[in-house]
PAZAPA-4460 file (N, C-alpha, C; in steps of 0.05 Angstrom, whole numbers, plus 32768, in hexadecimal, padded with zeros to 4 digits):
% residues 87
    n_x    n_y    n_z   ca_x   ca_y   ca_z    c_x    c_y    c_z   seq   type   mol
   7F65   7DE6   7EF8   7F65   7E03   7EF3   7F49   7E0D   7EEF     1      M     A
   7F38   7DFE   7EE1   7F1D   7E06   7EDC   7F0E   7E08   7EF7     2      V     A
   7F13   7DF4   7F09   7F06   7DF4   7F23   7F0E   7E0D   7F32     3      L     A
   7F28   7E14   7F31   7F31   7E2C   7F3F   7F24   7E45   7F34     4      L     A
   7F20   7E46   7F1A   7F13   7E5D   7F0D   7EF6   7E5E   7F15     5      D     A
   7EE9   7E47   7F17   7ECD   7E47   7F20   7ECA   7E50   7F3D     6      L     A
   7EDC   7E46   7F4E   7EDB   7E4D   7F6B   7EE0   7E6B   7F70     7      L     A
   7EF0   7E77   7F60   7EF7   7E93   7F63   7EE6   7EA5   7F52     8      T     A
   7ED1   7E9A   7F46   7EBE   7EA9   7F36   7ECB   7EB7   7F1E     9      L     A
   7EDF   7EAA   7F12   7EEC   7EB5   7EFB   7F02   7EC9   7F00    10      G     A
   7F08   7ECD   7F1A   7F1E   7EE0   7F20   7F39   7ED5   7F1A    11      L     A
   7F3D   7EBB   7F1A   7F57   7EAF   7F16   7F62   7EB7   7EFA    12      W     A
   7F51   7EB6   7EE6   7F5A   7EBD   7ECB   7F60   7EDB   7EC9    13      S     A
   7F52   7EEB   7ED9   7F57   7F08   7ED9   7F71   7F0F   7EE6    14      K     A
   7F79   7F00   7EFA   7F92   7F04   7F08   7FA9   7EFE   7EF5    15      V     A
   7FA6   7EE9   7EE5   7FBB   7EE3   7ED1   7FBE   7EF9   7EBC    16      G     A
   7FA7   7F04   7EB3   7FA8   7F19   7EA0   7FB4   7F33   7EAB    17      R     A
   7FAD   7F39   7EC4   7FB8   7F50   7ED2   7FD6   7F4D   7ED6    18      L     A
   7FDF   7F36   7EDD   7FFB   7F30   7EE0   800A   7F34   7EC6    19      T     A
   7FFE   7F2B   7EB0   800A   7F2E   7E96   800D   7F4C   7E8E    20      H     A
   7FF8   7F5C   7E93   7FF9   7F78   7E8D   800D   7F87   7E9F    21      Y     A
   800F   7F7F   7EB8   8022   7F8B   7ECA   803F   7F85   7EC1    22      A     A
   8044   7F6D   7EB9   805F   7F65   7EAF   8065   7F75   7E96    23      F     A
   8052   7F78   7E84   8057   7F88   7E6C   805D   7FA5   7E72    24      D     A
   804F   7FB0   7E86   8053   7FCC   7E8E   806F   7FD0   7E99    25      A     A
   8078   7FBD   7EAA   8093   7FBE   7EB5   80A8   7FBB   7E9F    26      V     A
   80A3   7FAA   7E8C   80B6   7FA6   7E76   80B8   7FBF   7E65    27      L     A
   80A2   7FCD   7E60   80A3   7FE6   7E51   80B2   7FFB   7E61    28      L     A
   80AD   7FFC   7E7B   80BB   8010   7E8C   80DA   800B   7E8C    29      S     A
   80E1   7FF1   7E8D   80FE   7FEA   7E8D   810A   7FF1   7E71    30      A     A
   80FB   7FED   7E5C   8104   7FF5   7E42   8109   8013   7E40    31      F     A
   80F7   8023   7E4B   80FB   8040   7E4B   8113   8048   7E5C    32      L     A
   8117   8039   7E72   812F   803F   7E83   8149   8038   7E73    33      A     A
   8148   8023   7E63   815F   801C   7E53   8165   8031   7E3E    34      G     A
   814F   803B   7E32   8152   8051   7E1E   815F   8069   7E2B    35      V     A
   8155   806F   7E43   8160   8087   7E52   817E   8083   7E58    36      K     A
   8185   806B   7E60   81A2   8066   7E66   81B4   8066   7E4E    37      R     A
   81AA   805A   7E38   81BC   8058   7E21   81BD   8070   7E10    38      S     A
   81A8   8080   7E10   81A7   8098   7DFE   81A5   80B2   7E0C    39      T     A
   819C   80B2   7E25   8199   80CB   7E34   817E   80D7   7E2F    40      G     A
   816D   80CC   7E1F   8152   80D6   7E1A   8140   80D0   7E32    41      L     A
   8133   80E5   7E3B   8121   80E1   7E52   8104   80E7   7E4A    42      T     A
   80F2   80DB   7E59   80D5   80DF   7E53   80CB   80F7   7E63    43      F     A
   80BE   8109   7E55   80B4   8121   7E61   8098   811C   7E6C    44      K     A
   8096   8116   7E86   807C   810F   7E91   8069   8127   7E92    45      S     A
   8074   813F   7E93   8063   8157   7E95   8055   815C   7E7A    46      D     A
   805F   8152   7E64   8052   8154   7E4A   8038   8143   7E49    47      K     A
   803A   812C   7E56   8023   811A   7E56   800F   8123   7E6C    48      V     A
   8019   812A   7E83   8007   8130   7E9A   7FFC   814C   7E98    49      A     A
   800A   815E   7E8B   8000   817A   7E8A   8003   8187   7EA5    50      G     A
   7FED   8192   7EAF   7FED   81A0   7EC8   7FE9   818D   7EE0    51      E     A
   7FE2   8175   7EDB   7FDB   8162   7EF0   7FF5   8156   7EFC    52      N     A
   7FFC   815F   7F14   8014   8156   7F21   8012   8139   7F2B    53      K     A
   7FFA   8130   7F31   7FF6   8115   7F3A   7FFC   8101   7F24    54      E     A
   7FF4   8106   7F0C   7FFA   80F4   7EF5   8018   80F4   7EF0    55      V     A
   8024   810C   7EF1   8041   810E   7EED   8050   80FD   7F02    56      S     A
   8046   80FE   7F1B   8053   80EF   7F30   8051   80D1   7F2B    57      K     A
   8039   80C8   7F21   8035   80AB   7F1C   8047   80A2   7F04    58      W     A
   804A   80B3   7EF0   805B   80AC   7ED9   8078   80AA   7EE2    59      I     A
   8081   80BC   7EF3   809C   80BB   7EFE   80A1   80A2   7F0F    60      D     A
   808D   809A   7F1E   808F   8081   7F2E   8090   8069   7F1B    61      K     A
   8080   8069   7F07   8080   8053   7EF3   809B   8051   7EE6    62      Y     A
   80A7   8067   7EDD   80C1   8067   7ED1   80D7   805F   7EE5    63      L     A
   80D2   8066   7EFE   80E5   805E   7F13   80E6   8040   7F17    64      G     A
   80CF   8033   7F13   80CF   8015   7F15   80E0   800A   7EFF    65      V     A
   80DF   8015   7EE7   80F0   800C   7ED1   810E   8010   7ED7    66      G     A
   8114   8026   7EE3   8130   802B   7EEB   813A   8016   7EFF    67      E     A
   8128   8010   7F13   812F   7FFC   7F27   8133   7FE1   7F1A    68      W     A
   8121   7FD9   7F08   8123   7FBF   7EFA   813D   7FBE   7EEA    69      V     A
   8143   7FD4   7EDD   815C   7FD6   7ECD   8174   7FD3   7EDF    70      M     A
   8175   7FE1   7EF6   818B   7FDE   7F09   818F   7FC2   7F13    71      D     A
   8179   7FB5   7F1A   817A   7F9A   7F25   8183   7F86   7F0F    72      Q     A
   817A   7F8A   7EF7   8181   7F79   7EE0   819F   7F7B   7EDA    73      S     A
   81A9   7F93   7EDB   81C6   7F97   7ED5   81D6   7F8C   7EEC    74      V     A
   81CD   7F8E   7F05   81DC   7F83   7F1B   81DD   7F65   7F1A    75      A     A
   81C7   7F58   7F14   81C6   7F3B   7F12   81D6   7F31   7EFB    76      I     A
   81D4   7F3E   7EE4   81E4   7F36   7ECC   8201   7F3A   7ED1    77      A     A
   8209   7F50   7EDF   8225   7F55   7EE5   8231   7F42   7EF8    78      G     A
   8221   7F37   7F0A   822C   7F24   7F1D   822C   7F07   7F14    79      S     A
   821F   7F02   7EFD   821E   7EE6   7EF3   8237   7EE2   7EE1    80      S     A
   823C   7EC9   7EDC   8253   7EC2   7ECB   824C   7EC2   7EAD    81      G     A
   8233   7EC6   7EA7   822B   7EC4   7E8B   8230   7EDE   7E7B    82      F     A
   8235   7EF4   7E89   8238   7F0E   7E7C   8254   7F19   7E83    83      F     A
   825F   7F28   7E70   8278   7F37   7E76   8274   7F53   7E6C    84      E     A
   8281   7F66   7E79   827F   7F82   7E72   8294   7F89   7E5D    85      R     A
   828B   7F93   7E46   829E   7F9C   7E31   8297   7FB9   7E2A    86      K     A
   82AB   7FC9   7E28   82A6   7FE5   7E21   82B5   7FED   7E09    87      R     A
***
């Protein structure tokens, strides 16, 4: 692993760190999607972005990733035998 880090001029460790941060960001987005589904509370992206429509669009895309992860997680859990739906 040290040889790989030397050959890539230290980029290999940065890729690991970037992957970790990306996973954490997706996890936070999925958490916010779960809050939206269970409580109905939604995030107001226009409050954060203000007049900037580009930032608002990026926030909506980010939250959309969390919705997609949430949908896929529910679909996988629902099709497995380890979970059952109780209401």
